[in-house]
BALOBA-1460 file (C-alpha; in Angstrom, 3 decimals):
// residues 279
<rec num="1" residu="m" x="-0.155" y="-0.133" z="0.286"/>
<rec num="2" residu="r" x="1.308" y="3.457" z="-1.064"/>
<rec num="3" residu="v" x="1.575" y="6.251" z="1.584"/>
<rec num="4" residu="k" x="-1.041" y="8.219" z="0.146"/>
<rec num="5" residu="e" x="-3.439" y="4.881" z="-0.234"/>
<rec num="6" residu="a" x="-2.774" y="4.524" z="3.650"/>
<rec num="7" residu="l" x="-3.491" y="8.228" z="4.616"/>
<rec num="8" residu="k" x="-6.952" y="8.190" z="2.405"/>
<rec num="9" residu="r" x="-8.236" y="5.123" z="4.338"/>
<rec num="10" residu="a" x="-6.967" y="5.767" z="8.100"/>
<rec num="11" residu="s" x="-8.774" y="9.576" z="7.614"/>
<rec num="12" residu="q" x="-12.109" y="7.554" z="6.574"/>
<rec num="13" residu="l" x="-12.161" y="5.178" z="9.095"/>
<rec num="14" residu="l" x="-11.347" y="8.270" z="11.855"/>
<rec num="15" residu="a" x="-13.874" y="10.527" z="10.232"/>
<rec num="16" residu="t" x="-16.602" y="8.549" z="12.166"/>
<rec num="17" residu="h" x="-15.006" y="9.131" z="15.793"/>
<rec num="18" residu="c" x="-13.185" y="12.086" z="15.677"/>
<rec num="19" residu="e" x="-12.544" y="15.905" z="14.141"/>
<rec num="20" residu="e" x="-9.987" y="16.737" z="11.559"/>
<rec num="21" residu="a" x="-9.637" y="13.211" z="10.597"/>
<rec num="22" residu="p" x="-7.152" y="13.928" z="7.658"/>
<rec num="23" residu="l" x="-4.649" y="16.006" z="9.613"/>
<rec num="24" residu="q" x="-4.751" y="13.042" z="12.751"/>
<rec num="25" residu="a" x="-4.267" y="10.380" z="10.041"/>
<rec num="26" residu="e" x="-1.029" y="12.837" z="8.647"/>
<rec num="27" residu="i" x="0.117" y="13.006" z="11.980"/>
<rec num="28" residu="l" x="0.286" y="9.444" z="13.192"/>
<rec num="29" residu="m" x="1.804" y="8.314" z="9.504"/>
<rec num="30" residu="r" x="4.620" y="10.940" z="9.913"/>
<rec num="31" residu="h" x="5.022" y="9.427" z="13.650"/>
<rec num="32" residu="a" x="5.270" y="6.482" z="12.268"/>
<rec num="33" residu="l" x="7.647" y="6.910" z="9.742"/>
<rec num="34" residu="g" x="9.806" y="9.114" z="11.787"/>
<rec num="35" residu="l" x="9.115" y="12.413" z="9.016"/>
<rec num="36" residu="d" x="8.186" y="15.912" z="9.141"/>
<rec num="37" residu="r" x="5.352" y="17.497" z="7.169"/>
<rec num="38" residu="a" x="7.878" y="18.241" z="4.467"/>
<rec num="39" residu="g" x="9.117" y="14.784" z="4.405"/>
<rec num="40" residu="l" x="6.118" y="12.922" z="4.487"/>
<rec num="41" residu="f" x="4.490" y="15.050" z="1.703"/>
<rec num="42" residu="g" x="7.592" y="13.871" z="-0.468"/>
<rec num="43" residu="q" x="7.039" y="10.300" z="0.056"/>
<rec num="44" residu="l" x="3.111" y="9.688" z="-0.822"/>
<rec num="45" residu="e" x="3.757" y="7.739" z="-3.963"/>
<rec num="46" residu="r" x="5.866" y="5.018" z="-2.300"/>
<rec num="47" residu="e" x="5.369" y="1.892" z="-0.819"/>
<rec num="48" residu="l" x="4.950" y="1.519" z="2.638"/>
<rec num="49" residu="t" x="6.916" y="-1.384" z="3.957"/>
<rec num="50" residu="a" x="5.792" y="-4.447" z="6.042"/>
<rec num="51" residu="e" x="6.838" y="-3.298" z="9.114"/>
<rec num="52" residu="e" x="6.141" y="0.661" z="8.579"/>
<rec num="53" residu="e" x="2.326" y="-0.392" z="7.702"/>
<rec num="54" residu="a" x="2.214" y="-2.473" z="10.636"/>
<rec num="55" residu="a" x="3.488" y="0.196" z="13.000"/>
<rec num="56" residu="f" x="0.868" y="2.816" z="11.261"/>
<rec num="57" residu="w" x="-2.131" y="0.823" z="11.854"/>
<rec num="58" residu="s" x="-1.127" y="-0.047" z="14.986"/>
<rec num="59" residu="l" x="-0.789" y="3.794" z="15.808"/>
<rec num="60" residu="h" x="-4.296" y="4.180" z="14.172"/>
<rec num="61" residu="q" x="-6.136" y="1.391" z="16.285"/>
<rec num="62" residu="r" x="-4.863" y="3.304" z="19.619"/>
<rec num="63" residu="r" x="-6.414" y="6.368" z="18.279"/>
<rec num="64" residu="l" x="-9.501" y="4.621" z="16.898"/>
<rec num="65" residu="h" x="-9.842" y="3.417" z="20.543"/>
<rec num="66" residu="g" x="-9.797" y="6.662" z="21.832"/>
<rec num="67" residu="e" x="-6.504" y="7.511" z="23.005"/>
<rec num="68" residu="p" x="-5.600" y="10.978" z="22.557"/>
<rec num="69" residu="i" x="-2.750" y="11.691" z="19.831"/>
<rec num="70" residu="p" x="-0.356" y="13.268" z="22.314"/>
<rec num="71" residu="y" x="-0.109" y="10.291" z="24.381"/>
<rec num="72" residu="i" x="0.262" y="8.284" z="21.167"/>
<rec num="73" residu="t" x="3.005" y="10.263" z="19.799"/>
<rec num="74" residu="g" x="4.795" y="11.689" z="23.437"/>
<rec num="75" residu="h" x="4.440" y="15.153" z="21.923"/>
<rec num="76" residu="q" x="2.649" y="18.052" z="22.553"/>
<rec num="77" residu="e" x="3.065" y="21.637" z="21.766"/>
<rec num="78" residu="f" x="2.958" y="24.348" z="24.432"/>
<rec num="79" residu="f" x="3.880" y="27.829" z="23.917"/>
<rec num="80" residu="g" x="5.280" y="27.085" z="20.874"/>
<rec num="81" residu="l" x="7.771" y="24.558" z="22.901"/>
<rec num="82" residu="d" x="7.320" y="20.765" z="22.048"/>
<rec num="83" residu="f" x="6.641" y="18.981" z="25.237"/>
<rec num="84" residu="y" x="7.049" y="15.329" z="26.385"/>
<rec num="85" residu="v" x="3.241" y="13.706" z="27.593"/>
<rec num="86" residu="d" x="2.002" y="10.465" z="28.519"/>
<rec num="87" residu="r" x="-0.643" y="9.396" z="30.515"/>
<rec num="88" residu="r" x="0.841" y="10.130" z="33.869"/>
<rec num="89" residu="v" x="-0.034" y="13.634" z="32.724"/>
<rec num="90" residu="l" x="-2.938" y="16.176" z="31.498"/>
<rec num="91" residu="i" x="-2.233" y="17.197" z="28.051"/>
<rec num="92" residu="p" x="-1.300" y="20.778" z="28.009"/>
<rec num="93" residu="r" x="-4.045" y="23.087" z="26.068"/>
<rec num="94" residu="p" x="-3.869" y="26.239" z="24.072"/>
<rec num="95" residu="e" x="-6.036" y="28.270" z="26.847"/>
<rec num="96" residu="t" x="-3.556" y="27.578" z="29.146"/>
<rec num="97" residu="e" x="-1.046" y="29.643" z="27.097"/>
<rec num="98" residu="l" x="-2.853" y="32.679" z="28.573"/>
<rec num="99" residu="l" x="-1.623" y="32.211" z="31.536"/>
<rec num="100" residu="v" x="1.751" y="32.363" z="30.244"/>
<rec num="101" residu="e" x="1.058" y="35.618" z="28.404"/>
<rec num="102" residu="k" x="-0.344" y="37.391" z="31.436"/>
<rec num="103" residu="a" x="2.920" y="36.142" z="33.575"/>
<rec num="104" residu="l" x="5.121" y="37.466" z="30.797"/>
<rec num="105" residu="e" x="3.763" y="40.694" z="31.028"/>
<rec num="106" residu="l" x="3.184" y="40.849" z="35.081"/>
<rec num="107" residu="l" x="7.146" y="40.323" z="35.456"/>
<rec num="108" residu="k" x="8.473" y="41.451" z="32.228"/>
<rec num="109" residu="d" x="10.696" y="44.221" z="34.213"/>
<rec num="110" residu="h" x="11.281" y="42.418" z="37.398"/>
<rec num="111" residu="p" x="15.042" y="41.741" z="38.005"/>
<rec num="112" residu="g" x="14.619" y="38.459" z="39.087"/>
<rec num="113" residu="p" x="11.317" y="37.252" z="39.873"/>
<rec num="114" residu="v" x="10.428" y="33.789" z="42.193"/>
<rec num="115" residu="i" x="7.723" y="32.114" z="40.930"/>
<rec num="116" residu="a" x="5.507" y="28.976" z="42.062"/>
<rec num="117" residu="d" x="3.879" y="27.058" z="39.404"/>
<rec num="118" residu="v" x="1.217" y="24.886" z="41.440"/>
<rec num="119" residu="g" x="0.243" y="21.540" z="39.693"/>
<rec num="120" residu="t" x="2.702" y="21.769" z="37.338"/>
<rec num="121" residu="g" x="1.876" y="18.304" z="35.310"/>
<rec num="122" residu="s" x="4.216" y="18.149" z="32.518"/>
<rec num="123" residu="g" x="5.899" y="21.037" z="33.828"/>
<rec num="124" residu="a" x="4.851" y="23.114" z="30.567"/>
<rec num="125" residu="i" x="3.859" y="26.790" z="32.320"/>
<rec num="126" residu="a" x="6.836" y="26.655" z="34.707"/>
<rec num="127" residu="i" x="9.450" y="25.776" z="31.203"/>
<rec num="128" residu="a" x="7.744" y="28.223" z="28.912"/>
<rec num="129" residu="l" x="8.182" y="30.885" z="31.643"/>
<rec num="130" residu="a" x="11.349" y="29.677" z="32.301"/>
<rec num="131" residu="q" x="12.516" y="29.821" z="28.876"/>
<rec num="132" residu="n" x="11.155" y="33.401" z="28.312"/>
<rec num="133" residu="l" x="12.336" y="35.129" z="32.281"/>
<rec num="134" residu="p" x="16.115" y="33.880" z="32.235"/>
<rec num="135" residu="s" x="16.861" y="35.751" z="35.534"/>
<rec num="136" residu="a" x="13.419" y="33.783" z="36.893"/>
<rec num="137" residu="r" x="13.593" y="31.053" z="39.550"/>
<rec num="138" residu="l" x="10.437" y="28.225" z="39.683"/>
<rec num="139" residu="y" x="9.024" y="25.760" z="42.158"/>
<rec num="140" residu="a" x="7.184" y="23.561" z="40.298"/>
<rec num="141" residu="i" x="4.876" y="21.745" z="42.419"/>
<rec num="142" residu="d" x="2.602" y="18.516" z="41.882"/>
<rec num="143" residu="i" x="0.827" y="16.204" z="44.143"/>
<rec num="144" residu="s" x="1.521" y="13.619" z="41.773"/>
<rec num="145" residu="s" x="5.210" y="12.013" z="41.693"/>
<rec num="146" residu="e" x="4.335" y="10.690" z="38.256"/>
<rec num="147" residu="a" x="3.577" y="13.348" z="36.971"/>
<rec num="148" residu="l" x="6.781" y="14.645" z="38.432"/>
<rec num="149" residu="e" x="8.519" y="12.243" z="36.752"/>
<rec num="150" residu="v" x="7.225" y="13.776" z="33.637"/>
<rec num="151" residu="a" x="8.084" y="17.470" z="34.275"/>
<rec num="152" residu="a" x="11.758" y="16.282" z="34.871"/>
<rec num="153" residu="l" x="12.358" y="14.893" z="31.802"/>
<rec num="154" residu="n" x="10.889" y="18.340" z="29.762"/>
<rec num="155" residu="c" x="12.893" y="20.328" z="32.304"/>
<rec num="156" residu="q" x="16.188" y="18.084" z="31.024"/>
<rec num="157" residu="r" x="15.115" y="18.443" z="27.674"/>
<rec num="158" residu="y" x="15.020" y="22.361" z="28.054"/>
<rec num="159" residu="e" x="18.242" y="22.843" z="29.999"/>
<rec num="160" residu="v" x="15.882" y="24.181" z="32.853"/>
<rec num="161" residu="s" x="16.465" y="22.099" z="35.949"/>
<rec num="162" residu="s" x="19.012" y="24.464" z="37.872"/>
<rec num="163" residu="r" x="15.993" y="26.931" z="37.566"/>
<rec num="164" residu="v" x="12.999" y="24.915" z="38.325"/>
<rec num="165" residu="q" x="13.315" y="23.167" z="41.193"/>
<rec num="166" residu="l" x="10.209" y="20.270" z="41.684"/>
<rec num="167" residu="l" x="8.828" y="19.877" z="44.668"/>
<rec num="168" residu="q" x="6.039" y="17.080" z="45.945"/>
<rec num="169" residu="g" x="3.056" y="18.177" z="47.931"/>
<rec num="170" residu="d" x="-0.433" y="19.348" z="48.089"/>
<rec num="171" residu="l" x="-0.418" y="23.022" z="46.631"/>
<rec num="172" residu="l" x="1.781" y="25.466" z="48.700"/>
<rec num="173" residu="e" x="2.544" y="23.217" z="51.694"/>
<rec num="174" residu="p" x="5.962" y="22.445" z="49.907"/>
<rec num="175" residu="l" x="7.112" y="25.460" z="49.080"/>
<rec num="176" residu="p" x="10.132" y="26.808" z="51.235"/>
<rec num="177" residu="e" x="9.793" y="30.682" z="50.341"/>
<rec num="178" residu="a" x="7.448" y="33.298" z="49.420"/>
<rec num="179" residu="v" x="7.386" y="34.020" z="45.645"/>
<rec num="180" residu="d" x="6.509" y="36.935" z="43.651"/>
<rec num="181" residu="l" x="3.721" y="35.306" z="41.693"/>
<rec num="182" residu="i" x="1.717" y="31.683" z="42.129"/>
<rec num="183" residu="v" x="0.829" y="30.353" z="38.568"/>
<rec num="184" residu="a" x="-1.975" y="27.522" z="38.672"/>
<rec num="185" residu="n" x="-3.725" y="25.216" z="36.566"/>
<rec num="186" residu="l" x="-5.356" y="23.597" z="38.980"/>
<rec num="187" residu="p" x="-8.467" y="20.954" z="38.559"/>
<rec num="188" residu="y" x="-11.632" y="22.593" z="37.454"/>
<rec num="189" residu="v" x="-13.650" y="20.314" z="36.068"/>
<rec num="190" residu="g" x="-17.143" y="20.194" z="38.381"/>
<rec num="191" residu="a" x="-19.119" y="17.309" z="39.230"/>
<rec num="192" residu="a" x="-21.911" y="17.568" z="36.738"/>
<rec num="193" residu="e" x="-19.333" y="18.192" z="33.882"/>
<rec num="194" residu="l" x="-17.218" y="15.194" z="34.733"/>
<rec num="195" residu="k" x="-19.964" y="13.099" z="33.885"/>
<rec num="196" residu="a" x="-20.591" y="14.159" z="30.645"/>
<rec num="197" residu="l" x="-16.798" y="14.562" z="29.444"/>
<rec num="198" residu="d" x="-15.774" y="13.306" z="25.818"/>
<rec num="199" residu="p" x="-14.519" y="9.708" z="26.110"/>
<rec num="200" residu="q" x="-10.934" y="11.167" z="24.800"/>
<rec num="201" residu="v" x="-10.540" y="13.587" z="27.815"/>
<rec num="202" residu="e" x="-11.632" y="10.621" z="30.266"/>
<rec num="203" residu="r" x="-8.449" y="9.206" z="29.619"/>
<rec num="204" residu="e" x="-6.090" y="11.744" z="31.146"/>
<rec num="205" residu="p" x="-5.272" y="11.369" z="34.971"/>
<rec num="206" residu="r" x="-8.845" y="12.080" z="36.672"/>
<rec num="207" residu="l" x="-6.761" y="13.677" z="39.628"/>
<rec num="208" residu="a" x="-5.860" y="16.467" z="37.200"/>
<rec num="209" residu="l" x="-9.467" y="17.375" z="36.323"/>
<rec num="210" residu="a" x="-11.928" y="16.903" z="38.900"/>
<rec num="211" residu="g" x="-12.277" y="20.416" z="40.960"/>
<rec num="212" residu="g" x="-15.423" y="19.029" z="43.388"/>
<rec num="213" residu="g" x="-18.908" y="20.146" z="43.312"/>
<rec num="214" residu="d" x="-18.586" y="23.773" z="41.744"/>
<rec num="215" residu="g" x="-15.038" y="22.732" z="40.390"/>
<rec num="216" residu="l" x="-13.463" y="25.685" z="42.505"/>
<rec num="217" residu="d" x="-12.784" y="23.305" z="45.283"/>
<rec num="218" residu="m" x="-8.962" y="23.118" z="44.711"/>
<rec num="219" residu="i" x="-8.830" y="26.898" z="43.816"/>
<rec num="220" residu="r" x="-10.444" y="28.023" z="47.410"/>
<rec num="221" residu="r" x="-8.005" y="25.596" z="49.147"/>
<rec num="222" residu="l" x="-4.826" y="27.246" z="47.137"/>
<rec num="223" residu="l" x="-6.415" y="30.564" z="47.975"/>
<rec num="224" residu="a" x="-6.685" y="29.814" z="51.722"/>
<rec num="225" residu="q" x="-3.029" y="29.100" z="51.658"/>
<rec num="226" residu="a" x="-1.625" y="31.951" z="49.575"/>
<rec num="227" residu="a" x="-1.331" y="34.987" z="52.180"/>
<rec num="228" residu="g" x="1.705" y="33.749" z="53.746"/>
<rec num="229" residu="k" x="3.217" y="32.599" z="50.518"/>
<rec num="230" residu="l" x="3.653" y="36.078" z="48.702"/>
<rec num="231" residu="r" x="5.705" y="38.593" z="48.745"/>
<rec num="232" residu="r" x="5.010" y="42.222" z="48.810"/>
<rec num="233" residu="g" x="3.246" y="43.267" z="45.795"/>
<rec num="234" residu="g" x="2.573" y="39.414" z="44.807"/>
<rec num="235" residu="g" x="-0.541" y="37.923" z="43.174"/>
<rec num="236" residu="l" x="-2.357" y="34.685" z="41.788"/>
<rec num="237" residu="l" x="-2.649" y="33.990" z="38.535"/>
<rec num="238" residu="l" x="-5.523" y="31.173" z="38.514"/>
<rec num="239" residu="e" x="-6.784" y="29.528" z="35.273"/>
<rec num="240" residu="m" x="-10.830" y="28.592" z="36.239"/>
<rec num="241" residu="g" x="-13.820" y="27.088" z="33.729"/>
<rec num="242" residu="l" x="-16.358" y="28.706" z="31.829"/>
<rec num="243" residu="g" x="-19.245" y="30.468" z="34.529"/>
<rec num="244" residu="q" x="-16.667" y="30.063" z="37.611"/>
<rec num="245" residu="r" x="-15.964" y="34.124" z="37.380"/>
<rec num="246" residu="e" x="-18.853" y="35.338" z="40.469"/>
<rec num="247" residu="a" x="-18.246" y="32.354" z="42.260"/>
<rec num="248" residu="l" x="-14.380" y="32.675" z="42.762"/>
<rec num="249" residu="i" x="-14.868" y="36.706" z="43.111"/>
<rec num="250" residu="r" x="-17.269" y="35.991" z="46.136"/>
<rec num="251" residu="f" x="-14.567" y="33.420" z="47.798"/>
<rec num="252" residu="v" x="-12.041" y="35.805" z="46.956"/>
<rec num="253" residu="r" x="-13.586" y="38.894" z="48.980"/>
<rec num="254" residu="g" x="-14.489" y="36.953" z="51.758"/>
<rec num="255" residu="l" x="-10.714" y="36.012" z="52.255"/>
<rec num="256" residu="f" x="-9.375" y="39.437" z="51.169"/>
<rec num="257" residu="p" x="-12.006" y="42.360" z="51.564"/>
<rec num="258" residu="e" x="-9.127" y="44.406" z="49.710"/>
<rec num="259" residu="a" x="-7.827" y="42.212" z="46.820"/>
<rec num="260" residu="q" x="-7.730" y="43.150" z="43.434"/>
<rec num="261" residu="v" x="-9.430" y="40.901" z="41.007"/>
<rec num="262" residu="e" x="-8.781" y="40.969" z="36.805"/>
<rec num="263" residu="i" x="-10.431" y="38.503" z="34.695"/>
<rec num="264" residu="f" x="-9.235" y="37.487" z="31.169"/>
<rec num="265" residu="r" x="-10.549" y="36.117" z="28.726"/>
<rec num="266" residu="d" x="-9.224" y="33.409" z="26.018"/>
<rec num="267" residu="l" x="-9.226" y="33.196" z="22.492"/>
<rec num="268" residu="g" x="-12.718" y="31.787" z="22.179"/>
<rec num="269" residu="q" x="-14.145" y="34.966" z="24.418"/>
<rec num="270" residu="i" x="-14.287" y="32.662" z="27.581"/>
<rec num="271" residu="e" x="-13.397" y="34.203" z="31.039"/>
<rec num="272" residu="r" x="-10.600" y="31.961" z="31.183"/>
<rec num="273" residu="a" x="-7.858" y="33.706" z="33.937"/>
<rec num="274" residu="a" x="-8.187" y="35.489" z="37.270"/>
<rec num="275" residu="l" x="-5.313" y="37.595" z="38.444"/>
<rec num="276" residu="i" x="-5.609" y="38.450" z="42.363"/>
<rec num="277" residu="g" x="-3.783" y="40.893" z="43.989"/>
<rec num="278" residu="l" x="-3.561" y="40.601" z="47.882"/>
<rec num="279" residu="p" x="-3.255" y="43.262" z="50.068"/>
């Protein structure tokens, strides 16, 4: 079977299971053959070897059974960087790049910021910040030792291990000093939403998704720990879900009546991030 014939057949089979079937078939073929996009399109007319064809259809079967593409390939792009991911961590989302963008805006003139990334997972946020803030020191915290194993691989890949310290523990408990900024993409999927998750999302770690009844349990616990963990003028930058703004602001006002809260929308115009400045 020629490459282009295998791609066409795979796209037809995937079309009943997922969106962007031709693109997903292409990604799987590139991974099976070890080619970039230009290399693949230069070989569309050649015959696949038996080994190549078996490798491709094996990957294709995994996708048909609902396994997310990043887990199959071990790659996910985030903020222009390529991260290793597997079933131990949540797949970094494009909307989470908003946290990195806002953090960079806040700290662009800081001579040597200290940052805590809480719920670091693959380390994507911490590493993206380290790459763009050469003078920064970061603590990347996660309760999952397995997630920290993945984060360590990504830190080594981008040679930031000397500036990104990985800590295992519950939210801010292992943080050894006060920081200038706490960045957190914590679980914020509510109980009702959790029951209706896309089958592909269900393959991701439940620990990284479940946020309790209204989705804000972990965020409330983080805020309750935050007062003694921030330097003067410091703040928290949090990702949140659709419709959580009012409940989040009410809780912040109850804890810190004088706190300043600013809400940012993602590219889909969803209120996605909150910046909380504590008095």
